[in-house]
C-alpha positions, 0 to 999 in steps of 0.5 A: 773317442781316443783318450788325451795323449794317446796319438802321442803314446802312438807316435812313441811306438817304434813300430806305428805300422807293424807290430811285433810280437812277443817280448817286443810287443809295444816297445819303443825301438831303443828299448827293443835293443836293450831288451835284445842286447843285455843278455848277449852282452851278459853272455859276452862277458862271460865268454871274455871272463873264460878266455882270459882265464884260460890265458891266466892259467896257461901264463901260469903254468911255467915260466921262461922259454917254456912258458912262451912256447905255452902262450904261442901255442894257445895262441894258435889253438884260440886261433883254430877254436875261433875259426871253427866257432865261426864256421858253426856259427855260419849254419846258426846265421841261417837258422837266425835269419829264418826263425826270426823272419818266421817269428816276425810273420808269427808262423810257429811252425816254420820257426820250429822247423827252423829249430830242428833242421839247425839242430842236425845241421849244427851238429854236422858242421861240428863233426866236419870240424872235428874231422877237418882239425884231427887230420889237418893238426900237423900240417897247420902246425907246419905251415904256422911255423911254431918251435918245436916245444911250441908245437907239442903243445899245440898239438896236445891242446887241438887233439882234445879241442876238436872233440868239442866241435859237435856239443859247440855246433848244435847248441850255436845253432839252438842259441840262433834260434833263440835269439831269432824268436827274441829269447836271448836270455836263455842263450846266457843262461845256456853260456853261463853253463858252458863257461863255469864248467869251463873254468872249473875243470880246466883249473882243476886239471892244471892246478888241482891236487893229485890225480886230477892236476898237472895235465897242462893245456890238455886240461884246459882243452878238456875244460872247453870240451865239458863245458860245451856238453854241460851247456848243450844240455842246459839249453835243450832241456829249457827248450823243452819246458818251452810251450810259446812260438819256439820249442821241440816238436816232432814235426820240427825234428823230422828231417825236412830238405826245403827247410835245411836248403833255405838255411844253407841258402843263408849259410853256406855263403858265410861258410865259404866267407869264413873259409876264405878269410881263415885262410887269410888269417892263417897267412897273417899268422904265418908272418907273425910266427915267423918274425925275428924274436920270440914271443911275437905270436904270443904277443899278437894272442895277448894283445887280441885278448885284451882288445876282446874286450871292446867286442862285448858291446858289439857284438851284443848290440850287433845281435839285437840289430840282426834279430831286429832286421829279421824280424821287421823284414819278416812283418814287411816293414824294410823302413824299420829294419833300416833304422833299427840298424842305424840305431845300433850302429851309433850305439855300437861304435859310441861304445866301442869307442869309449873303450878305445880310450880305456886301452889307451890309458889302461893297457899295461896293467891289463897286459900284466894281469894277463901274462904276470910270468912273461914280462918279456911279452909287455913291451911287445903287446902295449904298443898294439893297443894303442893302434887298436884304440884308434880302430874301435869306430871302423871296427864296431862299423864293420861288426854291426853292418855285417851282422845286420846284412847277415841278419837279413839273409844278405850273407853272399853280399858280405862275402863279395865285398869282404875280400877285396880288402882283406885279400889286398891289406892281408896278404897283399901288403904283408907280403910286399913288405915283410922282409923289409928290416923295419918290419915288425908286429907293430907294422902287421897291426897297422895293417890290419886296421887299414883293413877295418878302415876300408872295409867300414868305408865300404859297408857303409856305402853297400848299407845306404845303397840298400839292395840287402833288405832285399835277400831272400831266406 
């Protein structure tokens, strides 16, 4: 005979019809989200601190026109680094989708193959990033339209940054496999190492005593490379100590074409999406860099650095949602996958909306803190954060819904629906109005926010339509 209250306890469980294993076993859905989100949130806070530190360092290297040139160069470097990290993350998306399905189905052999094949594919994606960037730097700098002084600093930064590609690509794949298996703590530890080494080495090479200091933006890039190498070694060693569902094995590391194909079937559409998306972003950067006056690109990146505070909870909640979607679909429950996404959607939109309110009242202090020696940028960047604040709920919707669909393996659906809005707003509207005398950086940010609003509506419709749940992995 069941004990009194047993039926109530069962009704409070997240999965009365299907049970997840490992750390998520027996937890309610909100607690599952919390378990999977807390470490990525801490990881994103550290990542924000690194970007924040890079800008603090670069903003203090020099003053006046030279200082603006350095910030413009770092602005381009930030966009390029962001693009290559996300391009390598396309492989990671395929790895996470496969490993999360294997975890939900309790198939350790498939999970370990996903880890091993993901490692090789991540390394290969990083090598491709390295070669492409080294070959394309001159054309990239010319296309953006940087000033001669900014172009010199940008090339110095990007030549060194490219070396980090293979290490970051491999680490992204390993971290994705761990998250797919429900372990978000180990990736956090690895990213702690990346961030601490990055900050320490960058500061030493820029402001340290001779012979270490005085290397300018090259020192910042070198710190980034050292950070990724240290982080990759850390997560690899921590995985070697694991004896559970996920860990290193000779069988998993042996080249397995079928598993690679399954990873690429999910990751390839995202890589195409990212390549086209970055081309669209590159046009926007060109428009901003060629606006009348100096420092528009630096002010744009400065505002994005502050805005990245809102990415912290948004991306962490989206990561939790993607992992839960993969595991519940692997366990055979579409209903629970949908419930997980909608809970994450509510939480993410609420948190990012609150941060948007903080942007309204604290924007000037944050901007001044990040670029204390460039007061000419403050009045340009400040209005951008007001526009950004209004867009936060729509931005949250895009992050949560698109990431959850990728976690289900529906990267081709995300790719198809992303580009209509982006091409219309970020190329068509900007091109049509860019010659108008009133066209400025504020208008560019209004256009970007309209794109987010449109995509939020589109992906809400796609979510409720439900076809993304049928994606093959």
